[in-house]
ZARO-206890 format. One line per 3 residues: number of its first residue (from 1); their letters; for each residue y, x, z of C-alpha. Coordinates in steps of 0.02 Angstrom, whole numbers, plus 32768, in hexadecimal, padded with zeros to 4 digits. Example, Ala and Ser with C-alpha at 12.3 -4.5 7.8 and 13.67 -1.06 7.14 Angstrom:
BEGIN
1	AS	7F1F 8267 8186 ~ 7FCB 82AC 8165
//
This chain:
BEGIN
1	MTI	F205 C148 EE9C ~ F1D0 C1D7 EE21 ~ F12C C1BF EDB1
4	LKH	F115 C27D EDB9 ~ F0BB C277 EE65 ~ F062 C315 EE4E
7	LFA	F0FC C379 EE1B ~ F167 C332 EEA8 ~ F0EC C33E EF2F
10	PIQ	F111 C3BF EFBC ~ F0AE C457 EFCD ~ F083 C4D2 F054
13	IGR	F08B C593 F02D ~ F05F C5F8 F0C3 ~ F0E1 C5B9 F142
16	MTA	F155 C575 F0C5 ~ F15C C4CF F086 ~ F1A8 C4AA EFDC
19	NNR	F1ED C3EB EFBA ~ F19A C3F6 EF06 ~ F12B C460 EEAB
22	LLM	F19C C49F EE23 ~ F1CC C560 EE33 ~ F25A C597 EDCA
25	SAM	F20C C643 ED91 ~ F26D C6F7 EDA8 ~ F2BD C717 ED0B
28	SIN	F31F C7BE ECDD ~ F3D0 C75D ECA9 ~ F41B C80D ECBB
31	FGV	F4C8 C7DD ED02 ~ F517 C7AE EDA4 ~ F50C C859 EE01
34	DEN	F596 C8D2 EE1F ~ F59D C990 EE0A ~ F523 C9A2 EE9B
37	NHV	F4B0 C92B EE4D ~ F4D8 C8AE EEE2 ~ F4D4 C7FE EEAE
40	TDQ	F57C C7A2 EE95 ~ F5BC C703 EE90 ~ F591 C6F5 EDDB
43	LTA	F4DB C6F0 EDFF ~ F4F4 C68A EE9D ~ F53C C5F7 EE35
46	YLA	F4B9 C604 EDB2 ~ F419 C601 EE32 ~ F480 C569 EE96
49	ARA	F48C C4FE EE0E ~ F3D1 C50D EDF4 ~ F3C1 C4DC EEAF
52	RGG	F438 C440 EEA3 ~ F3C4 C418 EE07 ~ F32F C403 EE82
55	AGM	F2BE C48F EE60 ~ F24B C49B EEFA ~ F23F C559 EEEF
58	ILV	F2AB C5D5 EEAC ~ F2A4 C68D EE87 ~ F32B C70F EE6A
61	GGA	F2E5 C76A EDE4 ~ F2BC C828 EDBC ~ F2FE C874 EE5A
64	GVH	F2DE C92E EE55 ~ F291 C97F EEF4 ~ F2B8 CA3A EEC3
67	PTG	F326 CA80 EE58 ~ F2AB CAB9 EDD4 ~ F266 CA13 EDB6
70	LEL	F305 C9A4 ED93 ~ F2D3 C953 ECEB ~ F375 C934 ECA1
73	PGL	F41E C965 ECDA ~ F46A C8CA ED0F ~ F3D4 C894 ED92
76	PAL	F3E5 C885 EE52 ~ F3B5 C92E EEB0 ~ F363 C918 EF5A
79	WED	F33F C9D2 EF80 ~ F3C5 C9EC F00C ~ F411 C974 F0A2
82	GCI	F4B9 C975 F054 ~ F479 C8ED EFE4 ~ F455 C86A F06F
85	PAM	F50B C827 F09B ~ F51E C7F0 EFDA ~ F467 C7A8 EFDC
88	EKM	F489 C749 F083 ~ F517 C706 F035 ~ F4B3 C6C5 EF9F
91	VQA	F422 C67E F01B ~ F4BE C61A F077 ~ F4FB C5CC EFCC
94	IRP	F443 C59C EFAC ~ F423 C550 F064 ~ F482 C4AA F03D
97	YDT	F3F6 C476 EFBF ~ F343 C451 EFE4 ~ F2F2 C4D6 EF99
100	RFG	F29C C575 EFD3 ~ F2E4 C606 EF90 ~ F28E C6B5 EF61
103	VQL	F2A4 C76C EF14 ~ F228 C79C EE93 ~ F208 C871 EEC9
106	MHG	F1DD C8DA EE30 ~ F1E2 C980 EDE9 ~ F1EB C992 ED36
109	GRQ	F182 CA31 ED28 ~ F178 CA5E EC7C ~ F1D4 C9CB EC2D
112	SYH	F27C C9EF EC82 ~ F312 CA02 EC21 ~ F347 CAB0 EC5B
115	DRK	F310 CB6A EC4D ~ F2CD CB76 ED01 ~ F222 CB12 ECDC
118	VAP	F17F CB37 ED43 ~ F0DA CAEB ED2E ~ F022 CB0B ED57
121	SAI	F012 CB70 ECC7 ~ F081 CBC9 EC45 ~ F05B CB46 EBC9
124	PAL	F0F2 CAF6 EB66 ~ F0FC CA35 EB64 ~ F0B2 C9E2 EACE
127	AVV	F14D C992 EA96 ~ F204 C962 EAB8 ~ F235 C9FA EB31
130	KGV	F222 CAAB EAED ~ F208 CB49 EB46 ~ F171 CBA1 EBA6
133	PKE	F17E CB81 EC61 ~ F168 CBFB ECEC ~ F0B5 CBFD ED37
136	LTL	F0C9 CBCF EDF2 ~ F088 CC4B EE71 ~ F039 CC06 EF0D
139	AEI	F0E0 CC1D EF73 ~ F131 CBB9 EF0E ~ F0B1 CB2A EF04
142	AEL	F0C9 CB26 EFBC ~ F16B CB2A EFAA ~ F173 CA8F EF3D
145	VAA	F0F5 CA2C EF9D ~ F173 CA41 F037 ~ F20A CA06 EFB7
148	FGD	F1AE C964 EF99 ~ F188 C954 F065 ~ F23F C975 F073
151	AAR	F28D C90D EFF8 ~ F229 C86D F03D ~ F261 C898 F0EF
154	RCR	F322 C895 F0B2 ~ F2F5 C7E7 F05F ~ F2C2 C7A4 F0F2
157	EAG	F347 C7E3 F158 ~ F3C8 C79A F0E7 ~ F370 C6F7 F0F3
160	FDF	F2FA C6DA F066 ~ F267 C669 F078 ~ F1E4 C6BD F00F
163	VEV	F1CF C761 EF98 ~ F176 C762 EF00 ~ F121 C80B EECF
166	HAA	F11F C82F EE0E ~ F07E C873 EDDC ~ F06F C829 ED3A
169	HGY	F0BC C849 EC82 ~ F093 C8FE EC79 ~ F113 C92E ED06
172	LIN	F0E3 C9C1 ED79 ~ F052 C968 EDDD ~ F00C C925 ED52
175	QFL	F015 C9CE ECFB ~ EF9F CA07 ED93 ~ EF2D C97A ED73
178	ALN	EF0E C98F ECBD ~ EEA2 CA12 EC7E ~ EF0A CA3D EBDB
181	SNH	EF9B CA65 EC51 ~ EF41 CABA ECD8 ~ EEEE CB5D ECB6
184	RQD	EEFD CBA1 ED60 ~ EE6A CBFE EDAC ~ EE89 CBF2 EE60
187	AYG	EE81 CB69 EEDC ~ EEED CAF8 EE7C ~ EEA2 CB06 EDDC
190	GTF	EDE9 CAF4 ED90 ~ ED93 CA67 EDE1 ~ EDC6 C9A7 EDFB
193	ENR	EDD3 C9DB EEB7 ~ EE4A CA7A EE93 ~ EEB4 CA09 EE10
196	IRF	EEDD C97F EE85 ~ EF0F C9FD EF1D ~ EFB1 CA01 EEED
199	FLE	EFBF C944 EEFE ~ EF61 C92F EF8B ~ EFD2 C9B4 EFF4
202	ILA	F06F C957 EFB9 ~ F033 C8B8 EFF6 ~ F012 C906 F095
205	DIK	F0AE C964 F0A5 ~ F10D C8C7 F085 ~ F0A7 C85F F110
208	AKA	F0C3 C8EF F190 ~ F17F C8F7 F16F ~ F1BA C83E F14C
211	GED	F129 C7ED F1BB ~ F098 C798 F1AF ~ F0DB C6EB F1B1
214	FPV	F14E C722 F121 ~ F110 C6CD F083 ~ F0E8 C73F EFF6
217	GLR	F0B9 C712 EF3D ~ F059 C784 EEBC ~ F079 C76C EE0A
220	ING	EFEE C7B6 EDB3 ~ EFB7 C7AC ECFB ~ EF19 C73F ECC9
223	DDY	EF0D C7AE EC33 ~ EF72 C82F EBEB ~ EF39 C802 EB34
226	ADG	EF45 C8BD EB06 ~ EEAD C934 EAD7 ~ EE6F C98B EB70
229	GWT	EEDC C92C EBD4 ~ EEC4 C8B3 EC78 ~ EE62 C816 EC51
232	LED	EE2F C778 ECAA ~ ED98 C7BE ECE5 ~ EDFE C83C ED3E
235	ALR	EE6D C7B8 ED8B ~ EDDC C74E EDC0 ~ ED95 C7DF EE2C
238	LAP	EE40 C812 EE76 ~ EE7F C767 EE9E ~ EE04 C74D EF3D
241	ILE	EE36 C7F6 EF76 ~ EEE7 C7D0 EF63 ~ EEC4 C73A EFD4
244	TQG	EE67 C793 F05B ~ EEF6 C80F F06F ~ EF85 C789 F08E
247	ADY	EFC3 C74E EFE4 ~ F012 C69A EFFE ~ F00C C666 EF47
250	LHV	EFD5 C6AF EE9B ~ F050 C69D EE05 ~ EFE0 C6AD ED6D
253	SAG	F038 C6EC ECCD ~ EFF5 C759 EC3C ~ F038 C7E1 EBBC
256	IYG	F09C C87F EBC7 ~ F11B C8CE EB42 ~ F0B5 C8EA EAA9
259	SRQ	F01C C868 EAC1 ~ EFD7 C7F1 EA49 ~ F017 C766 EAAD
262	LTI	F0CB C775 EADC ~ F0EF C75F EB92 ~ F17F C6F6 EB63
265	PSM	F138 C696 EACD ~ F1A2 C638 EA4E ~ F1AE C590 EA11
268	YVP	F10C C5B6 E9A3 ~ F0A3 C5B1 EA34 ~ F05E C51C EA80
271	HGC	F0A1 C4E1 EB23 ~ F02D C506 EBC2 ~ EFF6 C5B1 EB67
274	FIH	EFC3 C60A EC08 ~ EF93 C571 EC72 ~ EED8 C59A EC5E
277	LAE	EEE4 C63C ECA8 ~ EF2E C5F8 ED42 ~ EEA7 C577 ED45
280	AVR	EE22 C5F5 ED48 ~ EE71 C658 EDCB ~ EE81 C5B0 EE34
283	QVV	EDCC C5A0 EE2C ~ EDA2 C648 EE95 ~ EE3A C63D EF16
286	KIP	EE71 C5B5 EF9F ~ EF27 C5D8 EF9E ~ EF9E C57E EF29
289	VVG	EFA0 C5C3 EE73 ~ F03E C5B8 EE0B ~ F021 C594 ED40
292	VGR	F0A9 C5C2 ECC6 ~ F0AC C5D1 EC01 ~ F128 C571 EBA1
295	IKS	F12C C4DF EC19 ~ F1D2 C479 EC08 ~ F193 C3CA EC0F
298	PEL	F18F C383 ECB4 ~ F10B C303 EC81 ~ F093 C3A3 EC50
301	ADR	F0BC C400 ECF8 ~ F091 C36F ED4E ~ EFEA C352 ECE3
304	FIR	EFAB C405 ECFC ~ EFCC C3EB EDC1 ~ EF67 C340 EDBA
307	EGR	EEDD C393 ED50 ~ EEC4 C422 EDD9 ~ EEF3 C4AD ED5A
310	ADV	EF7C C4EA EDC6 ~ EFD4 C4C3 EE7E ~ F07F C4ED EE3C
313	IAM	F0D7 C4EE ED95 ~ F15B C57B ED76 ~ F1E1 C550 ECF4
316	GRA	F265 C5CB ECC9 ~ F2B6 C5B8 EC18 ~ F29F C501 EC38
319	LIA	F31B C507 ECD1 ~ F387 C57F EC7A ~ F3A3 C4FE EBE5
322	DPM	F3BE C469 EC7A ~ F3E5 C497 ED2A ~ F3D5 C3E3 ED52
325	LPE	F319 C3C7 ED0F ~ F2C1 C3B4 EDAE ~ F32E C31B EDF4
328	KAR	F338 C2D0 ED3B ~ F279 C2D3 ED39 ~ F27C C289 EDEE
331	AGD	F2E7 C20D EDC3 ~ F28A C1D4 ED20 ~ F322 C20B ECAF
334	LKT	F2B5 C275 EC4C ~ F30B C258 EBA4 ~ F3AD C299 EBF6
337	IRP	F358 C35E EC0D ~ F39C C3DD EB9F ~ F317 C424 EB49
340	CIG	F2E5 C4E0 EB41 ~ F2A8 C4F6 EA89 ~ F24E C599 EA94
343	CCL	F2C9 C5F6 EA21 ~ F2D7 C692 EAA6 ~ F37B C6B4 EA59
346	GCI	F3E6 C6B5 EAF4 ~ F365 C6CA EB85 ~ F308 C75A EB48
349	HAV	F350 C7A8 EAA4 ~ F3FF C7B9 EAEF ~ F3B3 C7FD EB8D
352	LAL	F346 C879 EB39 ~ F3E1 C8B7 EAD8 ~ F41C C8E6 EB7C
355	EPG	F496 C844 EB73 ~ F4B8 C7C0 EBF7 ~ F442 C734 EBE2
358	GCV	F468 C684 EBA3 ~ F42A C5F5 EB54 ~ F431 C5AE EAA1
361	VNP	F444 C4F3 EAE5 ~ F493 C50C EB89 ~ F536 C567 EB65
364	DVG	F55C C571 EC37 ~ F4DE C5ED EC4E ~ F52F C680 ECC0
367	REY	F5DA C619 ECC1 ~ F5AA C5A0 ED57 ~ F613 C60A EDC7
370	LMD	F6A8 C5F1 ED54 ~ F698 C534 ED40 ~ F6AA C49E EDB2
373	GDE	F641 C418 ED51 ~ F67F C3AF ECBF ~ F70D C363 ED02
376	KAA	F768 C2D1 ECA7 ~ F7F9 C300 EC38 ~ F8A2 C2E4 EC7A
379	VSK	F8C1 C260 EBE4 ~ F83E C215 EB8B ~ F851 C227 EACC
382	RVL	F809 C1E4 EA33 ~ F7B3 C26C E9E4 ~ F759 C26B E93B
385	VVG	F6CB C2E9 E912 ~ F6AE C313 E861 ~ F5F3 C342 E84C
388	AGP	F553 C2FB E8AC ~ F4FF C3B8 E8B1 ~ F4DF C40C E95A
391	AGL	F58E C444 E964 ~ F5DA C3A7 E949 ~ F56B C341 E9B5
394	AAA	F56E C3BE EA3F ~ F632 C3B6 EA37 ~ F626 C2E8 EA31
397	RLS	F5B9 C2F3 EACD ~ F61E C356 EB44 ~ F6B3 C300 EAFA
400	AMR	F686 C25F EB33 ~ F640 C297 EBD9 ~ F6F8 C2D1 EBF1
403	GHQ	F733 C22C EBD5 ~ F772 C21D EB17 ~ F74E C1A1 EAA0
406	VTV	F6EB C20B EA1D ~ F6B2 C1C8 E970 ~ F643 C236 E8FF
409	IET	F631 C21B E847 ~ F5B9 C267 E7D7 ~ F5AA C26E E717
412	RGR	F4DF C261 E721 ~ F481 C1D1 E74F ~ F439 C240 E7E3
415	IGG	F470 C2B0 E86C ~ F435 C372 E89A ~ F47A C3C2 E7F0
418	LLA	F417 C45F E7CB ~ F3C7 C469 E86E ~ F36B C3CE E844
421	LAA	F321 C41E E7AD ~ F300 C4BF E816 ~ F29E C452 E87C
424	RVP	F21C C426 E7E8 ~ F1CA C4C4 E7DB ~ F128 C4FD E836
427	GRS	F132 C523 E8EA ~ F1F2 C4ED E8F0 ~ F1EA C434 E916
430	EIM	F235 C456 E9C1 ~ F2E0 C47E E97F ~ F2EF C3CB E95D
433	DVI	F2EC C3A7 EA23 ~ F3A8 C3EB EA20 ~ F3D1 C359 E9AA
436	DFL	F362 C2D3 E9F1 ~ F3C1 C311 EA9E ~ F468 C2FB EA51
439	SLE	F452 C262 EA01 ~ F403 C214 EA9C ~ F49B C250 EAF8
442	IER	F527 C212 EA83 ~ F4D5 C15F EA81 ~ F4D9 C16B EB43
445	LGV	F598 C198 EB49 ~ F5D0 C11D EACC ~ F5F9 C17D EA46
448	TLR	F605 C128 E995 ~ F599 C17A E905 ~ F5C3 C149 E852
451	LNT	F550 C18C E7E5 ~ F56C C195 E721 ~ F625 C1A3 E751
454	ALD	F6A4 C220 E6F3 ~ F73E C24F E74D ~ F7CD C204 E6E9
457	DAL	F889 C1CE E700 ~ F851 C113 E724 ~ F7DB C14A E7A8
460	LDA	F857 C1AD E7F6 ~ F8E2 C120 E7F2 ~ F861 C0B5 E841
463	LRP	F820 C118 E8CA ~ F8C6 C170 E8FA ~ F86F C212 E94F
466	DAV	F8CA C284 E9CB ~ F85D C30B E991 ~ F7DB C331 E90F
469	ILA	F74F C3A9 E92F ~ F713 C3EF E883 ~ F664 C40C E882
472	SGS	F635 C3F7 E7D8 ~ F5B8 C48B E7D0 ~ F57E C4F4 E73E
475	LPE	F514 C4FA E697 ~ F4AE C58B E645 ~ F517 C5F9 E5E2
478	MPI	F4DB C628 E52F ~ F4F4 C6E2 E50B ~ F526 C72C E462
481	IKG	F49D C786 E426 ~ F458 C7BC E370 ~ F3F1 C73A E322
484	LFT	F3EE C6C7 E3BD ~ F441 C62C E358 ~ F3DC C656 E2BF
487	TGM	F32E C66A E2FD ~ F2B5 C5EF E2C3 ~ F27F C5C7 E36E
490	DLC	F2C3 C537 E3DA ~ F345 C56B E44B ~ F36D C520 E4ED
493	TVA	F3B0 C546 E5A1 ~ F34F C551 E649 ~ F399 C4AC E676
496	EVL	F351 C44E E5E4 ~ F2B3 C49D E5FA ~ F2AB C459 E6BA
499	DGK	F2EA C3B6 E691 ~ F257 C39D E60B ~ F277 C3F1 E560
502	ITG	F1E9 C451 E53B ~ F1B3 C465 E484 ~ F152 C501 E47A
505	DRV	F0A8 C55B E4B5 ~ F0FA C616 E4A4 ~ F19E C620 E4F6
508	IIL	F21A C6BA E514 ~ F288 C69D E5A5 ~ F32B C70D E5A1
511	GGG	F34F C730 E663 ~ F2F7 C77E E6DA ~ F358 C736 E779
514	QAG	F30D C6AE E7E1 ~ F326 C623 E761 ~ F2CD C688 E6E0
517	LVT	F22F C6B9 E75A ~ F21C C5FE E7A2 ~ F233 C5AF E6F2
520	ADY	F1B0 C623 E6AA ~ F138 C5E2 E73E ~ F16B C531 E710
523	LAE	F12D C55A E654 ~ F096 C5C0 E679 ~ F057 C53E E6F3
526	KGR	F064 C4C1 E669 ~ EFF4 C537 E5F7 ~ F07B C592 E58E
529	EVA	F076 C643 E565 ~ F122 C693 E5AD ~ F177 C739 E59F
532	VLN	F207 C767 E606 ~ F2A0 C7DA E5D2 ~ F2FA C81D E652
535	RKR	F393 C880 E636 ~ F399 C8D0 E6EF ~ F33D C93D E745
538	HFA	F2E8 C8D1 E7C0 ~ F2BE C811 E7B1 ~ F2FA C781 E819
541	EEM	F371 C7E8 E891 ~ F3C3 C749 E8C8 ~ F326 C70B E91D
544	SSN	F2F4 C73B E9CA ~ F272 C7C7 E9B6 ~ F1F9 C750 EA1C
547	DRF	F209 C6CC E99C ~ F20A C73A E907 ~ F168 C790 E94C
550	YLR	F0FB C6E8 E935 ~ F153 C6BA E88C ~ F126 C768 E84F
553	ERL	F06C C759 E896 ~ F058 C6C4 E831 ~ F095 C6FC E78C
556	KDE	F028 C785 E79E ~ EF97 C704 E78B ~ EFF7 C6A9 E6E6
559	PVH	F00A C6C7 E632 ~ F0B7 C70B E65A ~ F0EE C7BF E61F
562	LYK	F184 C800 E663 ~ F1EB C890 E622 ~ F289 C8D7 E675
565	QVA	F327 C944 E64A ~ F316 C8E1 E5AE ~ F399 C908 E518
568	VKT	F38C C883 E492 ~ F39A C8C0 E3E4 ~ F394 C81D E37F
571	FTD	F31B C77C E386 ~ F2BF C760 E2ED ~ F270 C6B6 E2A8
574	DGV	F1E7 C6BB E316 ~ F21A C743 E39E ~ F289 C7C2 E3E7
577	VFT	F28E C888 E3CA ~ F2C5 C8E5 E466 ~ F2A4 C983 E4D2
580	SAG	F26C C975 E58B ~ F2A7 CA18 E5EE ~ F2B3 CA62 E545
583	EPI	F20A CA34 E4F2 ~ F221 C9D6 E453 ~ F1B8 C930 E449
586	TLS	F1B5 C89E E3E1 ~ F17C C7F1 E3FD ~ F146 C77C E377
589	GFD	F0E3 C6D3 E367 ~ F159 C675 E3ED ~ F197 C5CC E3D4
592	TVV	F22F C5B7 E461 ~ F2B1 C61D E4A6 ~ F2EC C5EA E552
595	VAE	F39E C623 E591 ~ F39A C648 E64E ~ F41B C6CF E667
598	SMT	F4C7 C6B0 E6A0 ~ F528 C60D E6D5 ~ F5D5 C5C8 E6AA
601	SVR	F637 C568 E721 ~ F65D C4AF E6E9 ~ F714 C48D E712
604	DAK	F738 C40B E686 ~ F77B C38F E70C ~ F7F5 C3F3 E753
607	TIL	F86D C3D9 E6BD ~ F875 C31D E6EE ~ F8A3 C356 E79A
610	DGR	F92C C3CE E756 ~ F9DD C383 E77A ~ F9B5 C2FB E7F0
613	GLA	F9EE C362 E894 ~ F937 C34A E8DC ~ F8F6 C3D0 E952
616	VHV	F85E C3F2 E8E8 ~ F7DC C470 E937 ~ F753 C4BC E8BC
619	IGD	F6B8 C4EF E910 ~ F605 C521 E8E1 ~ F5CD C555 E834
622	AKS	F666 C501 E7EB ~ F6CE C57F E836 ~ F659 C60C E80F
625	PRN	F597 C60A E7FF ~ F54D C629 E8A1 ~ F4B5 C612 E906
628	LML	F48B C57D E971 ~ F4AE C5DB EA1B ~ F571 C5F7 E9DB
631	AQS	F585 C54B E990 ~ F550 C502 EA37 ~ F5B9 C56B EAA3
634	EAE	F650 C564 EA30 ~ F635 C498 EA23 ~ F63F C489 EADD
637	EVA	F6D4 C4FB EAEB ~ F73B C48A EA79 ~ F706 C3F5 EACD
640	RSL	F745 C427 EB7F ~ F7EB C475 EB29 ~ F807 C3BB EAF8
//
């Protein structure tokens, strides 16, 4: 019996009973629709994997109710009856699992990625999406109200258990609610009662067309975190009204495009960051309230319910990372949950770049329809993995799961490679969750791990591997710059700094990518003054925009000076002469230079393997320096090929 008795207690929502209190949030994953934006087997398999994993409720994400409101090009469309057959097929695929299946209805308004944007007023979004929207006429408002009701009716006809109306995150309904986006002077603008009118008319139309007994949840913002935006005071005033008008649950979130607190926060933000908003709303209504906001731990979810801060907990990214999270938690196998690390790279950054969503730690996302589990290999092989960084450990894990006999060797006395160093900087310790997970997995699967062990002929003779996976990683590369090797300043690499080598108080960092910025944060927190020289136009381009936002905000409050479009003329004994965007600058009085620019692959072990006739697979940074998402995907691809 699970110890998480609050999370796994059933709950009644309108006429619907869910077998647990874990809701998979609707997420705009941007894949799984055809040329008509009707759902396909790809999206169905992705959601079925999460239903199989035991989530009590699941929402299909971001379904557009009207052509003007499709937020992203790869999302489901609900504006004509032709969508129903594909949705029916999806529902039938989910029916074998004990989960309640719903659709989130939304209109992106001014935050839509197309040139036909509409909004309550002709005011552009604060960030992300460009372009001035067309102000809606009264006739067009009535058309959109009807579109929500018609979409809900189609969902019920397709067999869904419930719908959720998206009135948060700066999308169309939220735009009507907030004073900073609604400057109308008619019945839909001005007073509080007028600004909520559009929302209430939508709810009434849904009830009229889908039936009073069809459960309808409403996602609202507890706070927009934007000047002149929707506030918690507004939400507390609106919530009881929504309850009296027939809402079956309230899902309380926060933020809009361009807000001070991002809707989808990164690893820098504490877990449960929006739960206080749900707790406040819960005090003024009797219907169930859903809490959300960086909740990836089942234990934390259970505690929030136990403490009465929410009735249901929504998880999104955590269930992308591990579809089986609910069942693992129910069984008490918490250490086997593959962790979301809050990097926002695959799930958010890719989607906002109009690419299919994915996951850094779960390469299977979006490919579920192409896979039939991880079947055992036809022949068990002896597999040697060289390198115990994230790529090597991931390859070892899946190779062992497929029935191979796996040995991992590592020249260092620890696992994790450069990722273990990256986890030492402020606010980024969650990165180490990937290594901790993989470490426990290879131990559980019986993989042999040999630290402080280099590859040599004697080892190969003793192990007699059938295949070798070379995952020996990369190291910082020293650039050739005038004066760099003759300077009187201490010269070191970013890896050496994060491994504990800090010699001075005033530091120049050469490199404005992710490595350079997080190292600047690391040194500044320890009281060092830092100057970052970035030769590119933008900082930390390889980070997700959500993750980078919080890092840049941290650096604003620290003794860190950022220079971009830098051309270095020469390093001096105690500084550097350079131009920044053409402006000449000289820095002096510094004592340390940290190189944090490019990386170079480490493949020394390959010379030992050449000529032995072995199947050698080079992956991760050893193949070419790359991000964690690509390294993990490549590692699992190689493991499946053995």
